[in-house]
SERO-4910 file (N, C-alpha, C, O; in steps of 0.05 Angstrom, whole numbers):
BEGIN
 pado doro    nc1    nc2    nc3   cac1   cac2   cac3    cc1    cc2    cc3    oc1    oc2    oc3
  Met    A    383    852     -2    357    834     -8    337    853    -20    332    875    -11
  Met    A    325    840    -44    302    857    -58    278    857    -43    273    839    -26
  Arg    A    264    875    -47    235    873    -38    216    854    -52    214    853    -77
  Val    A    202    838    -35    187    818    -51    163    819    -30    167    821     -6
  Thr    A    138    817    -41    111    813    -26    102    785    -33    106    776    -55
  Val    A     91    773    -14     77    747    -17     50    751     -7     46    760     16
  Asn    A     29    743    -26      2    744    -20    -15    723    -36     -5    707    -51
  Leu    A    -41    724    -31    -56    703    -47    -63    712    -74    -70    735    -79
  Ala    A    -62    692    -92    -63    696   -119    -92    703   -127   -110    695   -114
  Gly    A    -95    718   -149   -120    724   -161   -126    713   -189   -107    702   -201
  Pro    A   -148    716   -199   -153    705   -229   -135    718   -248   -128    705   -267
  Ala    A   -127    745   -243   -110    759   -263    -79    747   -262    -63    753   -279
  Asp    A    -74    731   -240    -47    719   -239    -43    695   -254    -21    687   -259
  Asp    A    -64    682   -262    -63    654   -275    -39    651   -296    -22    633   -295
  Ala    A    -41    668   -316    -22    667   -341      8    664   -331     26    650   -339
  Ala    A      9    684   -310     39    691   -303     50    666   -285     74    660   -287
  Ile    A     34    652   -269     37    628   -255     44    605   -276     64    592   -273
  Arg    A     28    600   -295     31    581   -316     59    582   -330     73    563   -336
  Leu    A     66    607   -335     94    611   -347    114    606   -327    134    595   -336
  Leu    A    112    611   -301    133    601   -281    132    574   -281    153    562   -280
  Met    A    108    559   -282    111    528   -283    126    521   -305    144    505   -302
  Arg    A    120    531   -329    135    521   -353    164    525   -352    179    509   -364
  Arg    A    174    548   -337    205    553   -336    217    542   -319    241    540   -322
  Gln    A    205    529   -295    215    517   -273    213    486   -272    196    476   -258
  Pro    A    230    471   -286    225    443   -285    231    431   -255    243    445   -239
  Met    A    223    408   -251    233    395   -226    255    379   -231    253    362   -249
  Pro    A    280    383   -214    303    364   -222    302    339   -217    282    330   -206
  Gly    A    323    323   -225    326    295   -223    338    283   -248    341    296   -269
  Arg    A    345    256   -246    349    244   -271    333    247   -292    344    247   -314
  Val    A    305    252   -290    289    260   -311    280    286   -302    266    287   -282
  Ser    A    285    307   -314    278    334   -305    252    339   -323    252    337   -348
  Val    A    231    346   -309    202    350   -323    192    374   -312    199    383   -289
  Ser    A    177    386   -328    163    411   -320    129    402   -318    117    390   -335
  Phe    A    120    411   -297     88    404   -292     73    425   -301     69    443   -284
  Glu    A     64    427   -324     53    449   -337     20    448   -331      8    427   -331
  Arg    A      7    470   -328    -22    474   -320    -38    486   -338    -55    502   -329
  Glu    A    -38    479   -367    -53    488   -387    -84    479   -392    -88    455   -398
  Pro    A   -104    494   -390   -106    522   -398   -109    539   -369   -110    564   -370
  Gly    A   -111    525   -347   -111    543   -320   -103    530   -301   -112    507   -296
  Phe    A    -83    543   -283    -66    533   -260    -87    522   -238    -86    500   -228
  Ser    A   -108    543   -231   -122    536   -212   -139    511   -213   -142    498   -192
  Leu    A   -148    504   -234   -159    479   -241   -144    455   -230   -154    439   -214
  Gly    A   -121    455   -240   -104    432   -231   -102    430   -196   -101    409   -183
  Cys    A   -101    452   -187    -96    454   -158   -122    444   -145   -119    432   -124
  Thr    A   -144    447   -153   -173    440   -142   -170    410   -133   -179    402   -112
  Val    A   -158    393   -151   -158    362   -145   -139    358   -120   -139    337   -109
  Thr    A   -124    375   -112   -107    373    -88   -121    372    -62   -110    367    -40
  Gly    A   -146    379    -65   -161    381    -37   -183    402    -37   -190    411    -59
  Glu    A   -195    412    -14   -215    430     -9   -201    455     -1   -178    455      8
  Asp    A   -214    478     -4   -208    504     11   -177    507     -1   -158    512     14
  Cys    A   -174    505    -28   -149    509    -40   -141    538    -40   -157    555    -47
  Arg    A   -116    546    -31   -106    572    -31    -80    574    -48    -61    559    -42
  Ile    A    -78    592    -68    -51    597    -80    -36    620    -73    -46    643    -75
  Leu    A    -13    614    -65      4    637    -56     24    645    -77     38    629    -90
  Val    A     26    672    -79     48    679    -98     70    697    -86     64    712    -67
  Ala    A     94    697    -97    112    716    -87    115    736   -112    116    726   -135
  Arg    A    118    763   -108    123    782   -130    146    801   -124    150    813   -103
  Ser    A    159    801   -145    185    820   -146    176    848   -142    152    852   -140
  Glu    A    192    867   -142    187    896   -139    176    904   -161    160    922   -158
  Glu    A    181    894   -187    170    901   -214    140    889   -213    124    898   -229
  Gly    A    133    873   -199    106    860   -201    106    831   -214     86    818   -217
  Glu    A    132    823   -221    134    798   -234    131    772   -213    142    770   -191
  Ile    A    118    756   -222    109    730   -201    135    710   -204    142    698   -225
  Ile    A    146    709   -181    176    694   -180    172    670   -164    192    655   -162
  Gly    A    148    662   -150    147    642   -136    115    634   -131     97    651   -131
  Val    A    110    608   -126     82    600   -122     81    577   -104    102    564   -100
  Ala    A     58    572    -90     56    546    -74     26    549    -69     13    569    -71
  Cys    A     18    522    -61    -12    519    -53    -15    504    -31      2    488    -22
  Arg    A    -37    511    -20    -46    501      8    -78    491      6    -96    506     -1
  Ser    A    -81    466     13   -108    456      9   -111    438     34    -92    432     48
  Glu    A   -136    429     40   -145    411     58   -158    388     48   -171    390     27
  Arg    A   -156    365     61   -168    337     55   -174    322     77   -159    324     96
  Asn    A   -196    305     77   -201    284     99   -186    260     92   -187    251     69
  Val    A   -173    251    109   -158    227    105   -161    207    128   -170    215    149
  Phe    A   -153    180    125   -150    166    150   -126    161    160   -108    150    147
  Val    A   -124    169    185    -98    166    202   -105    143    225   -125    144    240
  Asn    A    -88    124    226    -90    105    243   -120     92    247   -130     83    267
  Gly    A   -132     93    219   -155     81    221   -182    101    225   -205     95    219
  Arg    A   -174    124    234   -197    143    237   -196    166    219   -173    171    210
  Glu    A   -217    182    211   -220    204    198   -203    228    209   -207    236    232
  Gln    A   -186    240    195   -178    265    203   -172    283    182   -164    274    161
  Arg    A   -175    311    185   -167    328    170   -143    338    168   -135    351    188
  Leu    A   -126    337    148   -101    346    143    -98    367    121   -114    369    103
  Gly    A    -75    384    125    -71    404    102    -54    392     80    -43    370     84
  Tyr    A    -51    404     59    -32    391     41    -15    415     28    -27    433     18
  Leu    A     13    415     29     24    435     12     40    424     -8     54    404     -4
  Gly    A     40    437    -32     47    430    -54     53    451    -79     48    475    -76
  Gln    A     62    441   -100     65    458   -122     85    483   -115     85    505   -125
  Leu    A    100    476    -99    124    498    -94    144    503   -116    160    485   -122
  Arg    A    144    525   -126    164    536   -146    177    561   -142    164    581   -135
  Val    A    200    561   -145    215    589   -146    230    592   -167    245    575   -175
  Asp    A    227    618   -179    245    624   -203    274    621   -193    282    632   -173
  Glu    A    288    604   -210    316    601   -205    333    624   -201    354    620   -190
  Arg    A    326    650   -210    342    672   -208    338    686   -178    350    706   -170
  Phe    A    318    673   -162    313    679   -137    312    660   -115    300    663    -93
  His    A    327    637   -124    332    617   -101    341    624    -77    360    640    -77
  Gly    A    334    615    -54    345    619    -29    324    622     -8    302    630    -14
  Arg    A    332    614     15    314    609     40    297    629     41    273    624     41
  Trp    A    307    658     41    294    680     48    266    685     35    248    695     47
  Leu    A    263    677     10    241    678     -4    219    659      3    195    665      3
  Val    A    231    631      9    211    612     22    204    619     51    184    610     61
  Ser    A    221    636     63    211    644     92    185    661     90    165    660    104
  Arg    A    191    678     69    166    698     68    139    683     61    116    691     68
  Gly    A    143    662     46    116    647     37    108    635     62     84    638     69
  Phe    A    126    619     80    114    606    107    102    626    122     81    622    135
  Ser    A    114    650    123    100    672    143     74    674    136     58    675    155
  Leu    A     64    675    111     34    678    102     21    651    108     -2    651    117
  Leu    A     35    629    103     23    602    106     16    599    139     -5    590    147
  Arg    A     37    608    154     32    607    184      5    623    192    -10    616    210
  Glu    A      3    647    176    -25    662    182    -49    647    174    -69    646    188
  Leu    A    -49    636    152    -69    618    144    -77    595    159   -100    588    164
  His    A    -54    582    169    -53    559    190    -67    567    216    -80    550    228
  Ala    A    -64    592    223    -72    599    250   -102    600    254   -112    599    277
  Gly    A   -117    602    231   -144    606    235   -159    580    222   -184    580    218
  Ser    A   -143    560    216   -155    539    201   -167    515    212   -186    502    202
  Gly    A   -154    511    239   -159    486    255   -147    462    244   -156    440    250
  Ile    A   -126    466    227   -110    444    216    -87    443    235    -77    464    243
  Ser    A    -78    417    241    -53    420    255    -29    406    243     -6    408    252
  Thr    A    -36    392    221    -11    377    206    -20    376    177    -42    372    168
  Tyr    A      4    380    164      1    382    132     18    356    121     37    347    133
  Leu    A      8    348     99     23    328     80     36    346     63     26    368     56
  Ala    A     62    335     52     76    346     33     95    321     19    102    300     32
  Ala    A    102    326     -4    120    305    -18    143    318    -33    141    337    -48
  Ile    A    166    306    -28    191    317    -40    206    294    -55    215    274    -43
  Val    A    208    298    -80    226    278    -96    254    273    -87    267    293    -79
  Asp    A    265    248    -86    291    244    -75    314    257    -89    336    260    -78
  Asp    A    308    267   -118    330    276   -134    326    310   -131    334    325   -148
  Asn    A    313    320   -107    311    348   -105    325    355    -77    312    360    -56
  Pro    A    354    354    -78    368    360    -53    362    388    -45    360    392    -21
  Gln    A    359    406    -62    353    435    -55    330    436    -39    330    448    -18
  Ala    A    309    424    -47    281    430    -30    286    415     -4    277    425     16
  Thr    A    299    392     -3    301    377     23    321    396     41    316    401     65
  Gly    A    339    405     31    357    426     47    345    449     55    351    458     77
  Val    A    327    464     41    315    489     50    292    480     68    291    489     91
  Leu    A    275    463     60    253    457     77    256    437    105    242    438    125
  Val    A    276    421     99    279    397    122    302    401    140    300    402    164
  Glu    A    326    404    126    351    403    138    360    429    149    376    429    168
  Lys    A    351    453    137    357    478    149    335    499    149    335    520    136
  Arg    A    314    488    164    291    503    165    293    527    176    314    530    189
  Arg    A    277    550    175    281    572    191    256    581    206    236    567    208
  Lys    A    256    606    219    237    611    242    208    600    233    196    583    245
  Phe    A    200    612    211    171    608    206    162    584    190    138    582    183
  Phe    A    182    565    184    178    541    175    167    520    198    173    521    222
  Pro    A    150    503    186    138    479    204    163    460    201    180    462    183
  Glu    A    164    440    221    180    418    219    173    398    203    151    388    207
  Phe    A    189    390    185    182    365    165    192    340    174    216    337    176
  His    A    174    321    181    181    296    190    175    274    167    152    270    158
  Gly    A    197    260    160    191    237    140    173    211    149    179    197    168
  Val    A    153    207    136    137    186    146    135    162    125    123    142    132
  Ala    A    145    164    102    142    139     84    160    150     58    161    172     49
  His    A    173    127     51    186    127     25    166    119      4    155     97      6
  Tyr    A    160    135    -16    142    131    -36    153    125    -62    175    134    -69
  Cys    A    138    107    -77    151     98   -104    128    105   -124    106     95   -121
  Thr    A    135    122   -146    121    128   -171    132    113   -193    155    115   -200
  Leu    A    114     98   -205    125     82   -227    112     95   -249     88    102   -247
  Ala    A    129     99   -273    120    106   -297    119     78   -315    138     70   -328
  Val    A     93     63   -314     96     38   -325     91     39   -355     73     52   -365
  Asp    A    111     22   -371    110     28   -399     87     12   -412     84    -12   -407
  Leu    A     72     24   -426     48     15   -440     51      6   -474     34      6   -491
  His    A     79     -2   -476     84     -7   -509     65    -29   -521     55    -27   -543
  Arg    A     60    -49   -506     49    -73   -516     25    -85   -505     25    -87   -481
  Ala    A      6    -91   -515    -16   -105   -501     -9   -128   -485     13   -140   -490
  Arg    A    -24   -136   -467    -23   -160   -449    -42   -173   -444    -63   -160   -438
  Pro    A    -44   -201   -443    -67   -215   -440    -78   -214   -408    -62   -210   -389
  Ala    A   -105   -218   -406   -116   -214   -381   -108   -237   -363   -107   -260   -374
  Leu    A   -102   -234   -336    -93   -251   -319   -111   -265   -304   -130   -252   -294
  Pro    A   -109   -291   -300   -130   -308   -289   -133   -300   -260   -113   -293   -247
  Cys    A   -160   -300   -246   -165   -291   -225   -190   -301   -215   -209   -303   -230
  Ser    A   -194   -309   -186   -218   -319   -178   -240   -298   -176   -263   -303   -173
  Ala    A   -231   -273   -180   -250   -251   -177   -259   -243   -205   -245   -246   -226
  Gln    A   -287   -231   -204   -296   -225   -234   -285   -193   -236   -289   -177   -217
  Ile    A   -272   -185   -257   -262   -160   -265   -281   -144   -285   -285   -152   -308
  Ser    A   -292   -121   -275   -312   -106   -296   -307    -81   -291   -294    -74   -271
  Arg    A   -317    -63   -311   -322    -36   -307   -341    -26   -289   -360    -41   -284
  Ala    A   -342     -2   -276   -361      3   -256   -384     21   -275   -380     29   -297
  Thr    A   -409     24   -260   -429     38   -269   -436     62   -251   -432     60   -227
  Ser    A   -447     82   -260   -454    104   -240   -471     95   -216   -469    108   -195
  Ser    A   -486     73   -219   -504     61   -200   -490     47   -178   -502     39   -158
  Glu    A   -463     44   -182   -451     26   -163   -432     45   -147   -417     34   -130
  Leu    A   -431     74   -150   -412     89   -137   -415     90   -105   -395     93    -90
  Ala    A   -441     87    -95   -444     87    -68   -431     60    -53   -421     61    -30
  Gly    A   -435     40    -69   -422     16    -59   -393     16    -58   -380      7    -39
  Ile    A   -381     30    -82   -352     33    -86   -339     51    -63   -318     47    -52
  Ala    A   -357     71    -58   -345     92    -38   -345     77     -9   -327     83      7
  Ser    A   -362     59     -3   -365     44     23   -343     26     25   -332     23     47
  Phe    A   -335     12      2   -310     -8     -1   -286     14      8   -271      9     27
  Leu    A   -285     34     -5   -260     51     -4   -257     61     23   -235     66     32
  Arg    A   -277     65     38   -275     75     67   -271     50     83   -253     50    100
  Thr    A   -281     32     80   -277      5     96   -248     -7     96   -236    -14    116
  His    A   -236     -8     67   -212    -22     66   -188      2     64   -164     -3     70
  Gly    A   -196     26     54   -176     44     53   -168     54     80   -146     65     83
  Ser    A   -182     51     97   -173     61    126   -152     45    138   -141     52    160
  Lys    A   -146     25    126   -122      8    133    -97     20    125    -76     10    133
  Arg    A    -96     39    110    -75     56     95    -71     81    112    -92     92    120
  Gln    A    -49     90    118    -44    118    127    -47    136    104    -36    133     82
  Phe    A    -64    157    110    -71    178     91    -88    171     69    -86    186     49
  Phe    A   -104    152     68   -121    142     43   -141    164     47   -146    171     69
  Pro    A   -152    176     25   -171    194     24   -199    185     32   -206    162     27
  Val    A   -214    202     45   -242    190     57   -262    196     30   -268    219     23
  Trp    A   -269    177     20   -290    182     -7   -322    180      6   -328    167     26
  Asp    A   -336    194     -9   -364    185     -7   -378    187    -38   -366    198    -56
  Glu    A   -401    177    -40   -414    179    -68   -412    206    -83   -405    207   -106
  Gln    A   -419    227    -68   -421    256    -82   -390    262    -88   -387    275   -108
  Lys    A   -368    254    -74   -344    263    -82   -335    248   -106   -323    261   -124
  Leu    A   -340    218   -108   -335    205   -129   -351    217   -154   -339    221   -175
  Arg    A   -374    223   -153   -386    230   -174   -376    259   -183   -377    264   -207
  Gly    A   -367    275   -167   -352    301   -172   -329    299   -190   -320    318   -204
  Leu    A   -317    272   -190   -292    270   -203   -294    271   -234   -275    274   -249
  Ser    A   -319    268   -242   -326    268   -273   -318    294   -282   -312    295   -306
  Ala    A   -317    317   -268   -312    345   -274   -282    346   -278   -273    365   -292
  Tyr    A   -267    328   -269   -240    328   -270   -229    306   -285   -205    301   -282
  Gly    A   -243    292   -299   -230    272   -319   -233    243   -310   -223    226   -324
  Leu    A   -245    238   -288   -248    209   -277   -278    203   -276   -291    213   -258
  His    A   -289    187   -293   -315    181   -297   -323    149   -284   -305    132   -281
  Pro    A   -346    144   -278   -351    119   -265   -341     91   -282   -335     70   -272
  Gln    A   -341     98   -311   -332     76   -328   -305     74   -328   -296     55   -342
  Asp    A   -287     93   -314   -260     91   -315   -250     77   -289   -226     73   -285
  Ile    A   -269     69   -275   -266     53   -247   -268     22   -257   -285     13   -272
  Ile    A   -247      5   -245   -245    -24   -250   -251    -36   -222   -239    -31   -201
  Val    A   -270    -52   -223   -280    -64   -197   -276    -94   -201   -282   -106   -222
  Ala    A   -263   -106   -178   -261   -136   -176   -283   -144   -155   -286   -132   -133
  Arg    A   -298   -167   -164   -320   -174   -145   -314   -207   -142   -307   -222   -160
  Arg    A   -319   -216   -115   -318   -246   -109   -342   -249    -93   -346   -235    -73
  Gly    A   -360   -269   -104   -382   -275    -90   -403   -254    -85   -419   -254    -66
  Gly    A   -401   -235   -107   -417   -214   -108   -413   -191    -88   -431   -176    -83
  Gln    A   -388   -189    -76   -375   -169    -59   -353   -160    -70   -335   -175    -80
  Ile    A   -352   -131    -68   -328   -119    -78   -301   -127    -68   -298   -124    -44
  Ala    A   -284   -136    -82   -257   -144    -71   -236   -125    -77   -216   -127    -63
  Gly    A   -237   -106    -95   -218    -88   -104   -224    -67   -124   -242    -70   -141
  Val    A   -211    -45   -122   -219    -24   -136   -193    -10   -149   -173     -8   -135
  Ile    A   -193      0   -173   -171     14   -184   -187     33   -205   -209     26   -213
  Ala    A   -174     56   -215   -184     72   -228   -161     85   -250   -137     90   -243
  Leu    A   -171     91   -275   -156    106   -291   -165    135   -293   -188    142   -300
  Trp    A   -145    152   -287   -151    180   -285   -135    198   -305   -112    203   -301
  Asp    A   -148    208   -327   -138    223   -346   -141    254   -339   -162    267   -341
  Gln    A   -121    263   -331   -119    293   -324   -107    311   -347   -101    335   -341
  Ser    A   -103    303   -370    -85    315   -393   -102    341   -398    -90    359   -410
  Ala    A   -126    344   -393   -142    366   -403   -134    391   -383   -140    414   -390
  Tyr    A   -123    387   -363   -111    410   -346    -84    408   -332    -73    427   -320
  Lys    A    -72    381   -335    -44    379   -325    -28    366   -347    -37    348   -361
  Gln    A     -3    376   -348     11    362   -371     39    359   -361     48    379   -348
  Thr    A     55    339   -364     81    334   -359    102    335   -381    102    316   -397
  Val    A    117    352   -383    137    354   -407    163    349   -399    171    359   -379
  Ile    A    179    333   -414    203    321   -408    223    345   -416    222    355   -439
  Gln    A    239    354   -397    258    380   -406    286    365   -410    301    372   -427
  Arg    A    292    346   -396    321    337   -401    328    314   -384    315    309   -363
  Tyr    A    350    299   -395    357    275   -378    385    278   -368    402    290   -382
  Ser    A    391    268   -345    416    274   -334    430    242   -324    417    221   -325
  Gly    A    454    245   -316    468    219   -304    467    197   -323    470    201   -347
  Trp    A    463    173   -314    466    149   -331    442    150   -349    445    139   -371
  Leu    A    420    162   -344    397    161   -362    402    177   -390    394    170   -412
  Lys    A    417    199   -385    423    215   -407    444    199   -427    445    201   -452
  Ala    A    459    184   -414    477    168   -429    463    144   -447    468    138   -470
  Val    A    447    133   -433    435    110   -446    407    115   -462    397     97   -475
  Ala    A    396    140   -460    373    148   -474    375    141   -504    358    127   -514
  Pro    A    395    148   -517    396    144   -548    395    116   -553    380    107   -571
  Leu    A    413     97   -536    411     67   -538    385     58   -534    373     44   -551
  Trp    A    373     67   -512    343     56   -506    324     62   -529    310     44   -537
  Asn    A    324     86   -539    304     93   -563    311     78   -587    293     72   -603
  Ser    A    337     71   -592    342     58   -618    336     27   -615    331     13   -634
  Ser    A    335     20   -593    332     -8   -588    302    -15   -576    297    -38   -568
  Ala    A    285      4   -574    259      2   -562    241    -21   -580    230    -41   -570
  Pro    A    239    -14   -606    226    -32   -621    229    -60   -618    211    -77   -617
  Leu    A    259    -65   -615    268    -94   -613    256   -109   -591    245   -131   -592
  Phe    A    258    -91   -567    251   -107   -540    223    -98   -532    216   -100   -508
  Gly    A    204    -90   -551    178    -83   -544    177    -63   -521    164    -68   -501
  Arg    A    189    -40   -523    188    -18   -503    180      5   -515    185      8   -539
  Ser    A    168     23   -501    164     52   -511    189     69   -511    204     69   -492
  Pro    A    194     82   -532    215    101   -534    212    123   -511    190    131   -505
  Leu    A    236    132   -500    232    154   -482    227    183   -494    244    191   -510
  Pro    A    208    197   -488    204    223   -499    228    240   -501    244    239   -483
  Arg    A    230    254   -520    251    272   -525    248    298   -508    226    306   -501
  Pro    A    272    311   -503    267    336   -486    248    352   -505    251    354   -529
  Gly    A    228    366   -489    210    387   -499    183    369   -510    164    382   -517
  Glu    A    180    343   -511    158    327   -514    142    321   -490    153    316   -468
  Leu    A    115    320   -495     98    315   -473     97    283   -468     97    266   -486
  Leu    A     95    276   -440     96    253   -429     64    243   -429     47    248   -413
  Arg    A     61    228   -451     30    219   -455     24    201   -434     31    177   -438
  Ser    A     12    206   -412      9    190   -391    -20    190   -373    -32    212   -371
  Ala    A    -28    172   -362    -50    176   -343    -46    163   -315    -27    148   -313
  Tyr    A    -62    167   -295    -53    159   -269    -72    132   -263    -94    128   -273
  Ala    A    -60    117   -246    -75     97   -235    -84    109   -205    -66    118   -191
  Ala    A   -109    108   -198   -120    119   -176   -137     99   -160   -141     76   -168
  Leu    A   -148    110   -136   -167     95   -119   -156     67   -115   -171     49   -110
  Val    A   -130     64   -116   -118     35   -110   -126     25    -82   -117     35    -62
  Cys    A   -143      5    -81   -155     -5    -56   -158    -36    -60   -171    -41    -80
  Val    A   -149    -55    -47   -154    -83    -49   -158    -94    -20   -145    -87      0
  Ala    A   -181   -112    -20   -188   -122      9   -165   -143     17   -158   -160      1
  Gly    A   -155   -141     40   -136   -162     48   -111   -160     32    -97   -181     32
  Asp    A   -104   -141     18    -80   -139      1    -78   -165    -15    -57   -179    -16
  Asp    A    -98   -170    -26    -98   -194    -44    -79   -188    -68    -87   -171    -84
  Thr    A    -58   -200    -71    -39   -193    -95    -53   -199   -120    -56   -183   -139
  Ala    A    -62   -224   -119    -74   -236   -145    -95   -218   -158    -96   -213   -182
  Val    A   -114   -208   -137   -136   -189   -147   -123   -164   -159   -129   -154   -181
  Phe    A   -102   -155   -142    -89   -130   -153    -79   -131   -177    -81   -112   -193
  Ala    A    -67   -153   -180    -50   -157   -209    -68   -157   -231    -63   -145   -252
  Ser    A    -89   -171   -227   -111   -174   -251   -127   -149   -255   -139   -146   -277
  Met    A   -128   -129   -233   -140   -105   -241   -120    -85   -255   -127    -68   -271
  Leu    A    -91    -89   -245    -73    -72   -258    -70    -76   -288    -67    -59   -306
  Arg    A    -72   -105   -291    -68   -113   -319    -93   -104   -338    -90    -99   -362
  Glu    A   -117   -103   -323   -140    -91   -342   -137    -61   -344   -145    -51   -365
  Ile    A   -126    -43   -323   -126    -20   -330   -101     -8   -347   -100     12   -360
  Tyr    A    -82    -26   -344    -57    -25   -365    -67    -24   -394    -60     -6   -411
  Asn    A    -85    -46   -399    -94    -49   -426   -113    -26   -432   -114    -18   -456
  Leu    A   -129    -15   -414   -150      5   -420   -134     32   -427   -141     47   -445
  Ala    A   -109     36   -408    -93     62   -415    -82     58   -441    -83     76   -457
  Arg    A    -72     37   -447    -60     30   -475    -78     36   -497    -71     50   -517
  Ala    A   -101     25   -494   -123     26   -515   -133     54   -521   -143     59   -543
  Arg    A   -131     75   -499   -133    100   -500   -113    117   -510   -118    141   -510
  Gly    A    -90    108   -520    -69    119   -532    -48    129   -511    -31    144   -521
  Phe    A    -46    123   -487    -24    129   -467     -2    114   -473     -4     91   -482
  Ser    A     21    127   -468     49    114   -469     56    104   -441     71     85   -437
  Tyr    A     43    120   -421     53    108   -395     33    108   -373     16    126   -374
  Leu    A     32     93   -355     12     92   -332     26     99   -306     42     84   -296
  Met    A     20    120   -295     36    132   -269     18    117   -244     -6    120   -241
  Leu    A     33    104   -230     26     90   -206     42    100   -183     65    108   -187
  Gly    A     31    101   -157     47    109   -135     37     92   -113     13     89   -106
  Leu    A     60     79   -100     51     66    -75     74     65    -55     97     68    -63
  Asp    A     69     63    -33     93     60    -12    112     41    -17    104     22    -31
  Ala    A    135     42    -10    153     26    -16    151      0      4    164    -20     -1
  Leu    A    136      1     24    130    -21     40    102    -35     33     92    -53     46
  Asp    A     90    -24     11     64    -37      7     67    -62     -4     82    -64    -23
  Pro    A     54    -83      3     56   -112     -6     44   -114    -37     47   -135    -50
  Leu    A     29    -91    -48     23    -93    -74     45    -82    -94     44    -86   -118
  Leu    A     64    -68    -82     87    -56    -98     96    -81   -117     93    -78   -142
  Pro    A    106   -101   -109    121   -121   -126    103   -126   -153    114   -127   -175
  Ala    A     81   -129   -150     65   -138   -177     67   -111   -191     71   -115   -215
  Ala    A     66    -90   -185     69    -66   -202    100    -64   -212    103    -56   -235
  Lys    A    120    -71   -198    144    -69   -208    151    -93   -227    172    -94   -238
  Ser    A    135   -110   -229    141   -134   -250    137   -120   -279    143   -133   -299
  Tyr    A    127    -97   -280    125    -85   -311    150    -67   -312    163    -57   -293
  Ser    A    155    -65   -343    175    -50   -347    168    -19   -338    145    -11   -342
  His    A    186     -4   -328    177     21   -313    203     38   -309    225     29   -310
  Ile    A    197     64   -303    216     82   -294    208     93   -268    186    102   -264
  Leu    A    229     92   -247    220     97   -221    227    124   -212    248    135   -216
  Tyr    A    207    135   -200    212    162   -187    210    162   -157    187    163   -146
  Pro    A    231    161   -142    227    158   -114    226    181   -102    239    200   -109
  Ser    A    205    181    -78    202    209    -64    200    201    -36    204    177    -29
  Arg    A    195    222    -19    189    216      6    164    234     20    164    259     19
  Leu    A    147    220     31    125    237     44    132    248     67    147    234     81
  Tyr    A    124    272     76    126    287    102    103    295    115     83    303    103
  Leu    A    104    294    140     81    309    158     99    335    166    121    336    178
  Ala    A     83    355    157     93    384    169     77    393    192     52    393    192
  Glu    A     90    400    213     77    411    236     91    436    249    115    436    252
  Trp    A     75    457    256     90    476    270     90    467    297     78    446    304
  Ser    A    104    484    314    111    474    340     88    473    361     88    459    382
  Asp    A     64    490    352     43    490    364     20    470    356     -2    467    367
  Gly    A     27    456    335      7    441    320      5    411    327    -10    395    314
  Gly    A     20    403    347     14    376    357     38    360    347     58    370    336
  His    A     36    332    351     61    314    341     47    287    330     47    265    342
  Leu    A     35    292    308     17    268    297     38    249    289     34    225    293
  His    A     64    258    278     83    238    267     91    220    287     99    198    280
  Glu    A     91    227    314    100    208    335     78    188    340     83    167    352
  Gln    A     53    193    331     29    175    338     23    155    318      6    138    322
  Leu    A     37    158    292     32    141    271     35    109    277     54    101    289
  Glu    A     17     94    269     18     68    273     30     55    246     25     64    224
  Gln    A     44     37    250     60     22    229     40      9    206     31    -14    207
  Arg    A     35     27    187     16     18    164     32     30    141     46     50    143
  Pro    A     28     17    120     36     30     90     18     53     88     -5     55     96
  Ala    A     34     74     75     15    100     66      5     97     39     13     80     24
  Tyr    A    -14    113     32    -26    115      9    -35    139      1    -56    147     12
  Val    A    -24    155    -20    -39    179    -29    -39    177    -59    -21    167    -71
  Asp    A    -63    188    -72    -66    187   -100    -44    208   -113    -47    232   -112
  Ile    A    -22    195   -123     -6    217   -137    -17    235   -158     -5    254   -166
  Ala    A    -41    228   -166    -55    247   -184    -67    271   -165    -75    292   -176
  Thr    A    -66    269   -139    -74    294   -127    -53    306   -113    -59    320    -94
  Leu    A    -27    301   -119      0    316   -108      8    338   -125     28    352   -120
***
């Protein structure tokens, strides 16, 4: 076993981390690399507060692994609770093996001990059996226990053609800066009905402008002067990029046919390997009473807004049990299924056993 050190990253490590992200794509039918140009740490900031970046170094000082830990306030069973978040785990394929991940979790355990955080959110795509095997099925001494709590559906909605607005009893409009306090209040009131919905206030919403989400990017539905729904278009392309690396399985076989017939059927062609996926995120999805008509109208509005801004795909994530999901699935899309986990060390409590039966919601833009 080679000597490897695991410690917190510094500013001088940023370029090497970004190189690792480019070289280590996520597996699946669509293998993609989540790149972080021009700075890795900026993309991690949106995952939560008190973000820590861990790196593993070889004997020669080369960075061969990375992971991020942050904290966020979310709703659990309708009440505010602070959870950790674990993400951005990448290991150089030359050094795959549980021993390297074990060393990373040893340091995470030390950070955990003084944090006051008992439980962590994490997400693993379904097409990544290696991560599931290492983290969930064959965990080691220093690993927390990963408990599956939701099946999550990420849709890459095709924006090839414009669509007419949908009729709705609510008025649909773009938000202004003066409305952020009311929007934050709505998100707290109605978002609390979802597990893990982020806790927003006016200041936090204003702060998103630094990360590509401005007040005018928020779509608001109103009925009788009251907010009935919210959705936002979040463009993170200035610091996060998704690059297609390869297709596999049936998708590899049909990709040429799909692209050749795309103009005939009004579809966007699939990006070729090496090409950037020109996409933006649907965020802050919240609808009073799960009104599917209101959601469908807001989604149509943000669909056309994203298309007008030159995006090819709109990325939207919802729980597989979310009553809003069928309206989203009615659009031509590519599905990326994953699973949400609660990770808990043995001394950290048993939150996964206390969860009420509610759909989960996490903004995929923050994963």
